[in-house]
N, CA, C and O atoms as a GROMACS GRO file, in nm:
protein
  556
    1UNK      N    1   9.933   9.209   9.760
    1UNK     CA    2   9.934   9.350   9.721
    1UNK      C    3  10.078   9.391   9.689
    1UNK      O    4  10.173   9.337   9.744
    2UNK      N    5  10.090   9.486   9.600
    2UNK     CA    6  10.221   9.538   9.559
    2UNK      C    7  10.210   9.688   9.536
    2UNK      O    8  10.103   9.739   9.502
    3UNK      N    9  10.320   9.756   9.554
    3UNK     CA   10  10.324   9.900   9.530
    3UNK      C   11  10.360   9.925   9.385
    3UNK      O   12  10.450   9.861   9.329
    4UNK      N   13  10.289  10.019   9.324
    4UNK     CA   14  10.318  10.064   9.189
    4UNK      C   15  10.325  10.216   9.188
    4UNK      O   16  10.244  10.283   9.251
    5UNK      N   17  10.423  10.268   9.115
    5UNK     CA   18  10.435  10.412   9.098
    5UNK      C   19  10.379  10.449   8.962
    5UNK      O   20  10.416  10.391   8.860
    6UNK      N   21  10.290  10.546   8.962
    6UNK     CA   22  10.238  10.604   8.840
    6UNK      C   23  10.311  10.736   8.821
    6UNK      O   24  10.292  10.830   8.899
    7UNK      N   25  10.394  10.744   8.719
    7UNK     CA   26  10.476  10.862   8.694
    7UNK      C   27  10.407  10.943   8.584
    7UNK      O   28  10.395  10.898   8.470
    8UNK      N   29  10.363  11.061   8.620
    8UNK     CA   30  10.285  11.143   8.530
    8UNK      C   31  10.380  11.227   8.444
    8UNK      O   32  10.448  11.317   8.493
    9UNK      N   33  10.384  11.195   8.314
    9UNK     CA   34  10.474  11.264   8.220
    9UNK      C   35  10.394  11.357   8.130
    9UNK      O   36  10.300  11.317   8.062
   10UNK      N   37  10.434  11.482   8.131
   10UNK     CA   38  10.370  11.581   8.046
   10UNK      C   39  10.433  11.577   7.906
   10UNK      O   40  10.543  11.526   7.887
   11UNK      N   41  10.361  11.632   7.811
   11UNK     CA   42  10.412  11.650   7.676
   11UNK      C   43  10.382  11.795   7.636
   11UNK      O   44  10.305  11.863   7.704
   12UNK      N   45  10.440  11.840   7.529
   12UNK     CA   46  10.407  11.974   7.480
   12UNK      C   47  10.256  11.985   7.456
   12UNK      O   48  10.196  12.088   7.485
   13UNK      N   49  10.197  11.878   7.403
   13UNK     CA   50  10.053  11.877   7.376
   13UNK      C   51   9.972  11.890   7.505
   13UNK      O   52   9.875  11.966   7.510
   14UNK      N   53  10.011  11.817   7.610
   14UNK     CA   54   9.934  11.825   7.734
   14UNK      C   55   9.950  11.962   7.800
   14UNK      O   56   9.856  12.014   7.859
   15UNK      N   57  10.070  12.021   7.790
   15UNK     CA   58  10.087  12.157   7.843
   15UNK      C   59   9.995  12.253   7.769
   15UNK      O   60   9.931  12.338   7.832
   16UNK      N   61   9.987  12.241   7.638
   16UNK     CA   62   9.900  12.328   7.558
   16UNK      C   63   9.753  12.305   7.594
   16UNK      O   64   9.676  12.401   7.603
   17UNK      N   65   9.714  12.179   7.614
   17UNK     CA   66   9.575  12.146   7.647
   17UNK      C   67   9.529  12.213   7.777
   17UNK      O   68   9.413  12.251   7.789
   18UNK      N   69   9.618  12.227   7.872
   18UNK     CA   70   9.578  12.275   8.004
   18UNK      C   71   9.633  12.413   8.038
   18UNK      O   72   9.621  12.458   8.152
   19UNK      N   73   9.692  12.481   7.941
   19UNK     CA   74   9.750  12.613   7.966
   19UNK      C   75   9.646  12.712   8.017
   19UNK      O   76   9.676  12.798   8.099
   20UNK      N   77   9.524  12.700   7.967
   20UNK     CA   78   9.420  12.795   8.005
   20UNK      C   79   9.313  12.734   8.096
   20UNK      O   80   9.205  12.792   8.113
   21UNK      N   81   9.343  12.619   8.154
   21UNK     CA   82   9.248  12.555   8.245
   21UNK      C   83   9.250  12.625   8.379
   21UNK      O   84   9.357  12.652   8.434
   22UNK      N   85   9.133  12.655   8.431
   22UNK     CA   86   9.120  12.722   8.561
   22UNK      C   87   9.177  12.632   8.671
   22UNK      O   88   9.148  12.513   8.676
   23UNK      N   89   9.258  12.690   8.759
   23UNK     CA   90   9.323  12.612   8.865
   23UNK      C   91   9.221  12.547   8.957
   23UNK      O   92   9.243  12.435   9.004
   24UNK      N   93   9.110  12.614   8.983
   24UNK     CA   94   9.005  12.555   9.067
   24UNK      C   95   8.948  12.429   9.002
   24UNK      O   96   8.916  12.332   9.071
   25UNK      N   97   8.936  12.430   8.869
   25UNK     CA   98   8.888  12.312   8.796
   25UNK      C   99   8.988  12.197   8.807
   25UNK      O  100   8.949  12.081   8.822
   26UNK      N  101   9.115  12.230   8.799
   26UNK     CA  102   9.220  12.128   8.815
   26UNK      C  103   9.211  12.065   8.954
   26UNK      O  104   9.214  11.943   8.968
   27UNK      N  105   9.201  12.150   9.056
   27UNK     CA  106   9.191  12.098   9.194
   27UNK      C  107   9.068  12.012   9.213
   27UNK      O  108   9.074  11.910   9.281
   28UNK      N  109   8.957  12.053   9.154
   28UNK     CA  110   8.833  11.975   9.166
   28UNK      C  111   8.849  11.837   9.102
   28UNK      O  112   8.813  11.736   9.162
   29UNK      N  113   8.904  11.833   8.981
   29UNK     CA  114   8.921  11.705   8.911
   29UNK      C  115   9.018  11.613   8.984
   29UNK      O  116   8.991  11.495   9.004
   30UNK      N  117   9.132  11.669   9.023
   30UNK     CA  118   9.231  11.587   9.093
   30UNK      C  119   9.180  11.545   9.230
   30UNK      O  120   9.203  11.432   9.273
   31UNK      N  121   9.112  11.635   9.298
   31UNK     CA  122   9.057  11.603   9.430
   31UNK      C  123   8.959  11.487   9.425
   31UNK      O  124   8.962  11.399   9.511
   32UNK      N  125   8.871  11.486   9.325
   32UNK     CA  126   8.775  11.377   9.311
   32UNK      C  127   8.846  11.244   9.286
   32UNK      O  128   8.812  11.142   9.344
   33UNK      N  129   8.946  11.247   9.197
   33UNK     CA  130   9.021  11.124   9.168
   33UNK      C  131   9.095  11.076   9.292
   33UNK      O  132   9.091  10.957   9.324
   34UNK      N  133   9.163  11.167   9.361
   34UNK     CA  134   9.235  11.129   9.483
   34UNK      C  135   9.140  11.071   9.587
   34UNK      O  136   9.174  10.976   9.656
   35UNK      N  137   9.022  11.129   9.597
   35UNK     CA  138   8.923  11.077   9.692
   35UNK      C  139   8.881  10.935   9.656
   35UNK      O  140   8.863  10.852   9.744
   36UNK      N  141   8.866  10.906   9.526
   36UNK     CA  142   8.834  10.769   9.483
   36UNK      C  143   8.944  10.672   9.526
   36UNK      O  144   8.916  10.563   9.576
   37UNK      N  145   9.069  10.713   9.507
   37UNK     CA  146   9.182  10.628   9.546
   37UNK      C  147   9.183  10.605   9.696
   37UNK      O  148   9.209  10.494   9.743
   38UNK      N  149   9.155  10.709   9.772
   38UNK     CA  150   9.152  10.698   9.918
   38UNK      C  151   9.040  10.604   9.961
   38UNK      O  152   9.061  10.515  10.043
   39UNK      N  153   8.920  10.625   9.906
   39UNK     CA  154   8.805  10.540   9.943
   39UNK      C  155   8.828  10.395   9.905
   39UNK      O  156   8.778  10.305   9.972
   40UNK      N  157   8.902  10.370   9.796
   40UNK     CA  158   8.933  10.232   9.754
   40UNK      C  159   9.044  10.172   9.840
   40UNK      O  160   9.069  10.051   9.832
   41UNK      N  161   9.111  10.254   9.920
   41UNK     CA  162   9.218  10.204  10.008
   41UNK      C  163   9.348  10.172   9.936
   41UNK      O  164   9.427  10.092   9.986
   42UNK      N  165   9.371  10.233   9.821
   42UNK     CA  166   9.492  10.200   9.744
   42UNK      C  167   9.596  10.312   9.742
   42UNK      O  168   9.710  10.288   9.701
   43UNK      N  169   9.561  10.433   9.784
   43UNK     CA  170   9.654  10.546   9.777
   43UNK      C  171   9.753  10.545   9.892
   43UNK      O  172   9.713  10.547  10.009
   44UNK      N  173   9.882  10.542   9.860
   44UNK     CA  174   9.987  10.553   9.961
   44UNK      C  175  10.052  10.690   9.958
   44UNK      O  176  10.087  10.744  10.063
   45UNK      N  177  10.068  10.748   9.839
   45UNK     CA  178  10.127  10.880   9.825
   45UNK      C  179  10.086  10.940   9.692
   45UNK      O  180  10.059  10.869   9.596
   46UNK      N  181  10.082  11.072   9.689
   46UNK     CA  182  10.055  11.145   9.565
   46UNK      C  183  10.117  11.282   9.581
   46UNK      O  184  10.083  11.356   9.673
   47UNK      N  185  10.206  11.317   9.492
   47UNK     CA  186  10.273  11.446   9.501
   47UNK      C  187  10.290  11.505   9.363
   47UNK      O  188  10.316  11.434   9.266
   48UNK      N  189  10.275  11.635   9.355
   48UNK     CA  190  10.310  11.708   9.234
   48UNK      C  191  10.448  11.766   9.252
   48UNK      O  192  10.495  11.783   9.365
   49UNK      N  193  10.514  11.797   9.144
   49UNK     CA  194  10.648  11.852   9.150
   49UNK      C  195  10.648  11.996   9.101
   49UNK      O  196  10.568  12.034   9.015
   50UNK      N  197  10.737  12.075   9.157
   50UNK     CA  198  10.751  12.215   9.121
   50UNK      C  199  10.798  12.228   8.976
   50UNK      O  200  10.839  12.130   8.914
   51UNK      N  201  10.791  12.346   8.925
   51UNK     CA  202  10.833  12.378   8.789
   51UNK      C  203  10.977  12.329   8.767
   51UNK      O  204  11.065  12.357   8.848
   52UNK      N  205  11.001  12.255   8.658
   52UNK     CA  206  11.135  12.203   8.632
   52UNK      C  207  11.241  12.313   8.619
   52UNK      O  208  11.359  12.288   8.638
   53UNK      N  209  11.198  12.434   8.586
   53UNK     CA  210  11.294  12.545   8.578
   53UNK      C  211  11.351  12.580   8.715
   53UNK      O  212  11.455  12.645   8.723
   54UNK      N  213  11.284  12.537   8.822
   54UNK     CA  214  11.331  12.564   8.958
   54UNK      C  215  11.425  12.455   9.010
   54UNK      O  216  11.485  12.471   9.116
   55UNK      N  217  11.437  12.345   8.936
   55UNK     CA  218  11.521  12.234   8.980
   55UNK      C  219  11.664  12.248   8.933
   55UNK      O  220  11.700  12.341   8.860
   56UNK      N  221  11.744  12.155   8.975
   56UNK     CA  222  11.883  12.145   8.930
   56UNK      C  223  11.907  12.001   8.887
   56UNK      O  224  11.833  11.910   8.923
   57UNK      N  225  12.012  11.984   8.810
   57UNK     CA  226  12.051  11.852   8.763
   57UNK      C  227  12.194  11.827   8.807
   57UNK      O  228  12.281  11.913   8.790
   58UNK      N  229  12.219  11.711   8.864
   58UNK     CA  230  12.355  11.668   8.896
   58UNK      C  231  12.393  11.565   8.792
   58UNK      O  232  12.335  11.456   8.788
   59UNK      N  233  12.488  11.598   8.707
   59UNK     CA  234  12.529  11.516   8.594
   59UNK      C  235  12.656  11.439   8.630
   59UNK      O  236  12.758  11.499   8.662
   60UNK      N  237  12.647  11.307   8.625
   60UNK     CA  238  12.759  11.220   8.662
   60UNK      C  239  12.828  11.159   8.541
   60UNK      O  240  12.901  11.061   8.555
   61UNK      N  241  12.808  11.216   8.422
   61UNK     CA  242  12.866  11.155   8.302
   61UNK      C  243  13.015  11.185   8.287
   61UNK      O  244  13.083  11.116   8.211
   62UNK      N  245  13.066  11.284   8.357
   62UNK     CA  246  13.209  11.317   8.351
   62UNK      C  247  13.283  11.261   8.470
   62UNK      O  248  13.230  11.180   8.546
   63UNK      N  249  13.407  11.305   8.486
   63UNK     CA  250  13.489  11.257   8.599
   63UNK      C  251  13.438  11.308   8.733
   63UNK      O  252  13.446  11.236   8.833
   64UNK      N  253  13.386  11.430   8.735
   64UNK     CA  254  13.331  11.485   8.859
   64UNK      C  255  13.187  11.530   8.832
   64UNK      O  256  13.154  11.568   8.720
   65UNK      N  257  13.102  11.525   8.934
   65UNK     CA  258  12.964  11.568   8.915
   65UNK      C  259  12.957  11.717   8.878
   65UNK      O  260  13.029  11.799   8.934
   66UNK      N  261  12.869  11.749   8.784
   66UNK     CA  262  12.845  11.887   8.743
   66UNK      C  263  12.700  11.921   8.773
   66UNK      O  264  12.609  11.847   8.734
   67UNK      N  265  12.680  12.033   8.841
   67UNK     CA  266  12.545  12.078   8.877
   67UNK      C  267  12.505  12.191   8.784
   67UNK      O  268  12.577  12.289   8.770
   68UNK      N  269  12.388  12.176   8.722
   68UNK     CA  270  12.336  12.282   8.635
   68UNK      C  271  12.190  12.309   8.671
   68UNK      O  272  12.121  12.223   8.726
   69UNK      N  273  12.146  12.429   8.640
   69UNK     CA  274  12.006  12.464   8.663
   69UNK      C  275  11.917  12.386   8.568
   69UNK      O  276  11.958  12.355   8.456
   70UNK      N  277  11.796  12.354   8.613
   70UNK     CA  278  11.702  12.279   8.532
   70UNK      C  279  11.635  12.368   8.430
   70UNK      O  280  11.661  12.488   8.427
   71UNK      N  281  11.550  12.313   8.346
   71UNK     CA  282  11.520  12.171   8.338
   71UNK      C  283  11.630  12.096   8.263
   71UNK      O  284  11.713  12.157   8.196
   72UNK      N  285  11.630  11.966   8.276
   72UNK     CA  286  11.740  11.887   8.222
   72UNK      C  287  11.717  11.837   8.081
   72UNK      O  288  11.810  11.784   8.020
   73UNK      N  289  11.599  11.851   8.028
   73UNK     CA  290  11.577  11.794   7.896
   73UNK      C  291  11.450  11.843   7.832
   73UNK      O  292  11.394  11.946   7.871
   74UNK      N  293  11.405  11.770   7.735
   74UNK     CA  294  11.283  11.803   7.664
   74UNK      C  295  11.162  11.774   7.754
   74UNK      O  296  11.172  11.699   7.851
   75UNK      N  297  11.051  11.834   7.719
   75UNK     CA  298  10.929  11.815   7.796
   75UNK      C  299  10.897  11.668   7.816
   75UNK      O  300  10.859  11.628   7.926
   76UNK      N  301  10.914  11.588   7.712
   76UNK     CA  302  10.878  11.446   7.721
   76UNK      C  303  10.963  11.369   7.822
   76UNK      O  304  10.927  11.258   7.861
   77UNK      N  305  11.076  11.427   7.865
   77UNK     CA  306  11.163  11.361   7.962
   77UNK      C  307  11.129  11.399   8.106
   77UNK      O  308  11.180  11.338   8.201
   78UNK      N  309  11.045  11.499   8.123
   78UNK     CA  310  11.014  11.550   8.256
   78UNK      C  311  10.889  11.483   8.311
   78UNK      O  312  10.802  11.440   8.235
   79UNK      N  313  10.880  11.475   8.442
   79UNK     CA  314  10.753  11.432   8.499
   79UNK      C  315  10.708  11.532   8.604
   79UNK      O  316  10.789  11.592   8.675
   80UNK      N  317  10.577  11.549   8.611
   80UNK     CA  318  10.521  11.654   8.693
   80UNK      C  319  10.467  11.608   8.826
   80UNK      O  320  10.430  11.690   8.910
   81UNK      N  321  10.461  11.479   8.847
   81UNK     CA  322  10.410  11.428   8.972
   81UNK      C  323  10.402  11.278   8.968
   81UNK      O  324  10.435  11.214   8.868
   82UNK      N  325  10.356  11.222   9.080
   82UNK     CA  326  10.347  11.076   9.086
   82UNK      C  327  10.243  11.034   9.189
   82UNK      O  328  10.205  11.109   9.278
   83UNK      N  329  10.199  10.912   9.172
   83UNK     CA  330  10.116  10.843   9.269
   83UNK      C  331  10.188  10.715   9.307
   83UNK      O  332  10.257  10.656   9.224
   84UNK      N  333  10.173  10.673   9.431
   84UNK     CA  334  10.214  10.538   9.470
   84UNK      C  335  10.089  10.469   9.521
   84UNK      O  336  10.025  10.513   9.617
   85UNK      N  337  10.056  10.359   9.454
   85UNK     CA  338   9.936  10.284   9.486
   85UNK      C  339   9.975  10.146   9.539
   85UNK      O  340  10.075  10.089   9.497
   86UNK      N  341   9.895  10.094   9.630
   86UNK     CA  342   9.911   9.958   9.680
   86UNK      C  343   9.794   9.878   9.625
   86UNK      O  344   9.683   9.884   9.677
   87UNK      N  345   9.822   9.804   9.518
   87UNK     CA  346   9.716   9.733   9.445
   87UNK      C  347   9.753   9.587   9.427
   87UNK      O  348   9.866   9.546   9.455
   88UNK      N  349   9.657   9.510   9.380
   88UNK     CA  350   9.676   9.365   9.368
   88UNK      C  351   9.763   9.326   9.248
   88UNK      O  352   9.823   9.218   9.248
   89UNK      N  353   9.769   9.412   9.146
   89UNK     CA  354   9.840   9.372   9.024
   89UNK      C  355   9.879   9.493   8.940
   89UNK      O  356   9.830   9.604   8.962
   90UNK      N  357   9.967   9.469   8.845
   90UNK     CA  358  10.003   9.575   8.751
   90UNK      C  359   9.879   9.618   8.673
   90UNK      O  360   9.860   9.736   8.645
   91UNK      N  361   9.795   9.522   8.638
   91UNK     CA  362   9.674   9.555   8.562
   91UNK      C  363   9.584   9.648   8.642
   91UNK      O  364   9.523   9.738   8.583
   92UNK      N  365   9.574   9.630   8.772
   92UNK     CA  366   9.492   9.721   8.853
   92UNK      C  367   9.552   9.860   8.853
   92UNK      O  368   9.479   9.959   8.846
   93UNK      N  369   9.684   9.869   8.859
   93UNK     CA  370   9.751  10.000   8.851
   93UNK      C  371   9.721  10.066   8.716
   93UNK      O  372   9.696  10.186   8.710
   94UNK      N  373   9.724   9.988   8.611
   94UNK     CA  374   9.691  10.040   8.477
   94UNK      C  375   9.549  10.093   8.474
   94UNK      O  376   9.523  10.200   8.419
   95UNK      N  377   9.456  10.019   8.532
   95UNK     CA  378   9.316  10.061   8.532
   95UNK      C  379   9.298  10.194   8.607
   95UNK      O  380   9.222  10.280   8.562
   96UNK      N  381   9.367  10.210   8.719
   96UNK     CA  382   9.360  10.337   8.791
   96UNK      C  383   9.422  10.448   8.706
   96UNK      O  384   9.366  10.558   8.699
   97UNK      N  385   9.534  10.422   8.642
   97UNK     CA  386   9.599  10.524   8.558
   97UNK      C  387   9.507  10.569   8.446
   97UNK      O  388   9.504  10.687   8.412
   98UNK      N  389   9.433  10.476   8.389
   98UNK     CA  390   9.340  10.510   8.279
   98UNK      C  391   9.231  10.606   8.326
   98UNK      O  392   9.174  10.680   8.245
   99UNK      N  393   9.201  10.605   8.455
   99UNK     CA  394   9.094  10.688   8.509
   99UNK      C  395   9.142  10.825   8.556
   99UNK      O  396   9.061  10.910   8.591
  100UNK      N  397   9.272  10.848   8.556
  100UNK     CA  398   9.326  10.975   8.604
  100UNK      C  399   9.274  11.091   8.519
  100UNK      O  400   9.266  11.080   8.397
  101UNK      N  401   9.239  11.201   8.584
  101UNK     CA  402   9.189  11.316   8.509
  101UNK      C  403   9.302  11.401   8.452
  101UNK      O  404   9.418  11.386   8.489
  102UNK      N  405   9.265  11.490   8.362
  102UNK     CA  406   9.357  11.590   8.308
  102UNK      C  407   9.481  11.528   8.244
  102UNK      O  408   9.593  11.576   8.264
  103UNK      N  409   9.461  11.423   8.169
  103UNK     CA  410   9.575  11.352   8.111
  103UNK      C  411   9.582  11.362   7.959
  103UNK      O  412   9.669  11.300   7.898
  104UNK      N  413   9.493  11.439   7.896
  104UNK     CA  414   9.491  11.447   7.750
  104UNK      C  415   9.627  11.491   7.697
  104UNK      O  416   9.679  11.596   7.736
  105UNK      N  417   9.684  11.411   7.610
  105UNK     CA  418   9.813  11.441   7.550
  105UNK      C  419   9.934  11.402   7.634
  105UNK      O  420  10.047  11.418   7.589
  106UNK      N  421   9.911  11.352   7.755
  106UNK     CA  422  10.024  11.315   7.843
  106UNK      C  423  10.047  11.164   7.839
  106UNK      O  424   9.976  11.091   7.770
  107UNK      N  425  10.144  11.120   7.914
  107UNK     CA  426  10.174  10.978   7.927
  107UNK      C  427  10.193  10.947   8.075
  107UNK      O  428  10.238  11.032   8.152
  108UNK      N  429  10.158  10.825   8.113
  108UNK     CA  430  10.181  10.780   8.250
  108UNK      C  431  10.264  10.652   8.245
  108UNK      O  432  10.223  10.552   8.186
  109UNK      N  433  10.379  10.657   8.308
  109UNK     CA  434  10.465  10.538   8.319
  109UNK      C  435  10.429  10.468   8.449
  109UNK      O  436  10.413  10.532   8.552
  110UNK      N  437  10.417  10.336   8.444
  110UNK     CA  438  10.380  10.258   8.562
  110UNK      C  439  10.490  10.158   8.591
  110UNK      O  440  10.527  10.078   8.505
  111UNK      N  441  10.544  10.164   8.714
  111UNK     CA  442  10.651  10.072   8.752
  111UNK      C  443  10.628  10.020   8.892
  111UNK      O  444  10.584  10.094   8.980
  112UNK      N  445  10.658   9.894   8.912
  112UNK     CA  446  10.646   9.833   9.045
  112UNK      C  447  10.757   9.888   9.134
  112UNK      O  448  10.870   9.906   9.089
  113UNK      N  449  10.724   9.914   9.258
  113UNK     CA  450  10.820   9.960   9.357
  113UNK      C  451  10.875   9.838   9.429
  113UNK      O  452  10.798   9.760   9.487
  114UNK      N  453  11.005   9.819   9.427
  114UNK     CA  454  11.063   9.703   9.495
  114UNK      C  455  11.058   9.724   9.646
  114UNK      O  456  11.044   9.836   9.695
  115UNK      N  457  11.070   9.614   9.720
  115UNK     CA  458  11.067   9.621   9.866
  115UNK      C  459  11.200   9.572   9.923
  115UNK      O  460  11.278   9.506   9.855
  116UNK      N  461  11.222   9.606  10.047
  116UNK     CA  462  11.344   9.564  10.115
  116UNK      C  463  11.353   9.411  10.123
  116UNK      O  464  11.463   9.356  10.132
  117UNK      N  465  11.240   9.345  10.118
  117UNK     CA  466  11.236   9.198  10.124
  117UNK      C  467  11.300   9.133  10.002
  117UNK      O  468  11.335   9.015  10.007
  118UNK      N  469  11.317   9.206   9.895
  118UNK     CA  470  11.369   9.150   9.771
  118UNK      C  471  11.522   9.150   9.764
  118UNK      O  472  11.580   9.104   9.666
  119UNK      N  473  11.586   9.201   9.866
  119UNK     CA  474  11.732   9.208   9.870
  119UNK      C  475  11.788   9.107   9.969
  119UNK      O  476  11.714   9.058  10.054
  120UNK      N  477  11.916   9.074   9.958
  120UNK     CA  478  11.975   8.974  10.049
  120UNK      C  479  11.961   9.018  10.196
  120UNK      O  480  12.013   9.122  10.236
  121UNK      N  481  11.892   8.938  10.274
  121UNK     CA  482  11.862   8.974  10.412
  121UNK      C  483  11.981   8.960  10.506
  121UNK      O  484  11.976   9.007  10.620
  122UNK      N  485  12.089   8.898  10.459
  122UNK     CA  486  12.208   8.886  10.542
  122UNK      C  487  12.304   9.004  10.522
  122UNK      O  488  12.410   9.008  10.585
  123UNK      N  489  12.270   9.098  10.434
  123UNK     CA  490  12.353   9.215  10.409
  123UNK      C  491  12.332   9.317  10.521
  123UNK      O  492  12.219   9.346  10.558
  124UNK      N  493  12.443   9.371  10.577
  124UNK     CA  494  12.432   9.460  10.693
  124UNK      C  495  12.354   9.588  10.659
  124UNK      O  496  12.285   9.641  10.746
  125UNK      N  497  12.365   9.637  10.537
  125UNK     CA  498  12.294   9.760  10.499
  125UNK      C  499  12.144   9.734  10.485
  125UNK      O  500  12.062   9.820  10.518
  126UNK      N  501  12.109   9.619  10.436
  126UNK     CA  502  11.968   9.582  10.425
  126UNK      C  503  11.912   9.565  10.566
  126UNK      O  504  11.798   9.606  10.593
  127UNK      N  505  11.989   9.505  10.656
  127UNK     CA  506  11.945   9.488  10.794
  127UNK      C  507  11.924   9.624  10.860
  127UNK      O  508  11.826   9.643  10.933
  128UNK      N  509  12.014   9.720  10.835
  128UNK     CA  510  11.998   9.855  10.892
  128UNK      C  511  11.873   9.923  10.836
  128UNK      O  512  11.797   9.987  10.909
  129UNK      N  513  11.853   9.907  10.707
  129UNK     CA  514  11.734   9.968  10.646
  129UNK      C  515  11.608   9.905  10.702
  129UNK      O  516  11.512   9.976  10.734
  130UNK      N  517  11.607   9.773  10.716
  130UNK     CA  518  11.490   9.704  10.772
  130UNK      C  519  11.462   9.754  10.914
  130UNK      O  520  11.346   9.778  10.949
  131UNK      N  521  11.565   9.770  10.994
  131UNK     CA  522  11.547   9.820  11.131
  131UNK      C  523  11.488   9.961  11.129
  131UNK      O  524  11.398   9.992  11.207
  132UNK      N  525  11.538  10.046  11.041
  132UNK     CA  526  11.485  10.181  11.028
  132UNK      C  527  11.338  10.179  10.986
  132UNK      O  528  11.256  10.253  11.040
  133UNK      N  529  11.306  10.094  10.889
  133UNK     CA  530  11.167  10.084  10.843
  133UNK      C  531  11.076  10.034  10.956
  133UNK      O  532  10.962  10.080  10.969
  134UNK      N  533  11.125   9.941  11.036
  134UNK     CA  534  11.044   9.893  11.149
  134UNK      C  535  11.024  10.003  11.252
  134UNK      O  536  10.915  10.019  11.306
  135UNK      N  537  11.130  10.080  11.280
  135UNK     CA  538  11.121  10.190  11.377
  135UNK      C  539  11.027  10.300  11.332
  135UNK      O  540  10.963  10.365  11.415
  136UNK      N  541  11.018  10.320  11.204
  136UNK     CA  542  10.934  10.427  11.150
  136UNK      C  543  10.799  10.375  11.098
  136UNK      O  544  10.729  10.444  11.024
  137UNK      N  545  10.765  10.255  11.135
  137UNK     CA  546  10.636  10.192  11.099
  137UNK      C  547  10.614  10.184  10.948
  137UNK      O  548  10.502  10.201  10.900
  138UNK      N  549  10.720  10.159  10.875
  138UNK     CA  550  10.709  10.142  10.730
  138UNK      C  551  10.706   9.996  10.689
  138UNK      O  552  10.694   9.965  10.570
  139UNK      N  553  10.716   9.906  10.784
  139UNK     CA  554  10.706   9.762  10.755
  139UNK      C  555  10.589   9.704  10.830
  139UNK      O  556  10.562   9.585  10.820
   0.00000   0.00000   0.00000
């Protein structure tokens, strides 16, 4: 099994598609999908993100970090939420992503989540992280 993150990216088209969708309908659709993930035993996390206008951006392209109010870019660069699934393969993650509701006009980026096991185990920082993960039942 491996962890995969499904990054839900909105587009101008997807915002337009759902601008007038009833919030109860959104909750019903997402709730059913989340329940399927839970019943299949693959859901580790799922979170939506607040309006990008409420965020800030820390820009490190200059000599010192500059903080500006969000959003940081075009709609296509923003993501509105994510899922983390524990599945057998990238293809299984893709199949789950294809079943996600309320995705007309949007895009979903799928990336494998690396684990602490993939880093040099003799590194003191990796050892500290491993100890923390063991203490917090994340390993």
